C-alpha positions in Angstrom: 140.2 121.3 101.3 137.8 118.9 102.8 137.9 118.7 106.7 139.6 115.5 107.8 136.6 114.3 109.8 134.4 114.6 106.7 137.0 112.7 104.7 136.9 109.9 107.3 133.1 109.9 107.1 133.2 109.6 103.3 135.7 106.7 103.5 133.7 104.9 106.2 130.5 105.2 104.1 132.4 104.2 100.9 133.9 101.1 102.6 130.4 100.1 103.9 129.0 100.6 100.4 131.9 98.7 98.9 131.4 95.7 101.1 127.6 95.7 100.9 127.8 95.8 97.1 130.4 93.0 97.2 128.3 90.9 99.5 125.1 91.3 97.4 126.7 90.7 94.0 129.5 88.2 94.9 128.2 86.2 97.8 124.4 86.5 97.1 124.3 86.5 93.3 127.6 84.5 92.8 129.2 87.0 90.4 132.9 87.6 91.2 133.7 91.3 91.7 136.9 93.0 92.8 140.1 94.4 91.5 142.1 92.5 88.9 145.3 93.7 90.5 144.4 92.3 93.9 146.7 89.3 93.5 149.6 91.6 92.8 148.8 93.9 95.7 148.4 90.9 98.0 151.9 89.6 96.9 153.4 93.1 97.5 151.8 93.2 101.0 153.5 89.9 101.8 156.9 90.7 100.4 157.2 94.5 100.8 154.4 95.9 102.9 155.8 99.4 103.3 156.4 99.7 99.5 152.8 98.5 98.9 151.4 101.1 101.2 153.5 103.8 99.7 152.4 103.0 96.2 148.7 102.4 97.0 148.2 105.2 99.6 150.3 107.9 98.0 151.4 107.4 94.4 148.3 105.6 93.1 145.7 108.1 94.4 147.8 111.0 93.1 148.2 109.6 89.6 144.6 108.3 89.4 143.0 111.4 90.7 144.9 113.6 88.3 144.1 111.3 85.4 140.5 110.5 86.2 139.3 113.6 88.0 141.5 116.7 87.4 142.1 116.3 83.7 138.5 115.4 82.8 137.2 118.3 84.9 139.6 120.7 83.1 138.8 119.3 79.6 135.1 118.5 79.9 133.7 120.2 83.1 132.1 119.0 86.2 128.9 117.5 84.8 127.6 114.3 86.3 127.5 112.7 82.8 131.3 113.2 82.5 131.6 111.8 86.0 129.6 108.7 85.1 131.7 108.1 82.0 135.0 108.7 83.8 133.9 106.5 86.7 133.2 103.7 84.2 136.6 104.1 82.6 138.1 104.2 86.2 136.4 100.9 86.9 137.4 99.2 83.7 141.1 100.0 84.2 140.9 98.1 87.4 140.2 95.1 85.2 137.5 92.8 84.0 139.5 89.6 84.4 141.8 88.2 87.1 145.1 86.5 86.4 143.3 83.2 85.7 141.0 84.8 83.1 137.9 84.8 85.3 135.5 87.6 84.7 135.4 90.3 87.4 132.6 92.8 87.6 134.3 96.2 88.7 131.1 97.6 90.2 132.7 98.7 93.5 135.3 100.6 91.6 132.6 102.3 89.5 130.8 103.4 92.7 134.1 104.6 94.2 134.8 106.5 91.0 131.5 108.3 91.5 132.4 109.1 95.1 135.8 110.4 94.2 134.3 112.4 91.3 131.8 114.0 93.8 134.6 114.9 96.2 136.8 116.3 93.4 134.0 118.5 92.0 132.8 119.8 95.4 136.0 120.0 97.4 138.9 119.9 94.8 141.7 117.6 93.7 143.6 117.5 97.0 140.5 116.4 98.8 139.9 113.6 96.3 143.5 112.5 96.7 143.1 112.5 100.5 139.8 110.5 100.4 141.2 108.0 97.8 144.4 107.6 99.8 142.5 107.1 103.1 140.2 104.5 101.4 143.2 102.6 100.1 145.0 102.8 103.5 142.0 101.3 105.3 141.5 98.6 102.6 145.2 97.7 102.6 145.2 97.5 106.4 142.2 95.2 106.3 143.9 93.0 103.6 147.1 92.9 105.6 145.3 91.8 108.7 143.6 89.0 106.8 146.8 87.6 105.3 147.7 84.2 106.6 150.8 84.5 108.8 152.5 81.5 107.1 152.2 83.2 103.7 153.7 86.4 105.0 156.7 84.7 106.6 157.2 82.3 103.6 157.4 85.3 101.3 160.1 87.0 103.5 162.3 83.8 103.8 
């Protein structure tokens, strides 16, 4: 199992990489990137924040790490070629279009897929689940802190 401090370092670097990538591609080049499910997650955070955290910090990472890291490693091995292909699939399942049909480039999810692949192949499945869950917890906390208070209270009325 990866030491918790090292997991926090990986999450911190991943978040920095995620937001730098987002800034360069989305804000500088004008290409929308992100997660097609972001609208649903935002709605869940407004309506049922504890349920959103439970799903995104515990259930999602367990299911995704088993499906996208553990099974491929068992079936195809730990090669980087497999990691790149699986990371591409991981990115694509996070969506290419938002609810309005706008194209979304899932590059950050591809990069995160590579990070999670590296953690899974060097430290094991439980470590990949831990890092993935920590990443989602920090990202959800940041999203919750940026929700407009009126939208939060309107959803609860």
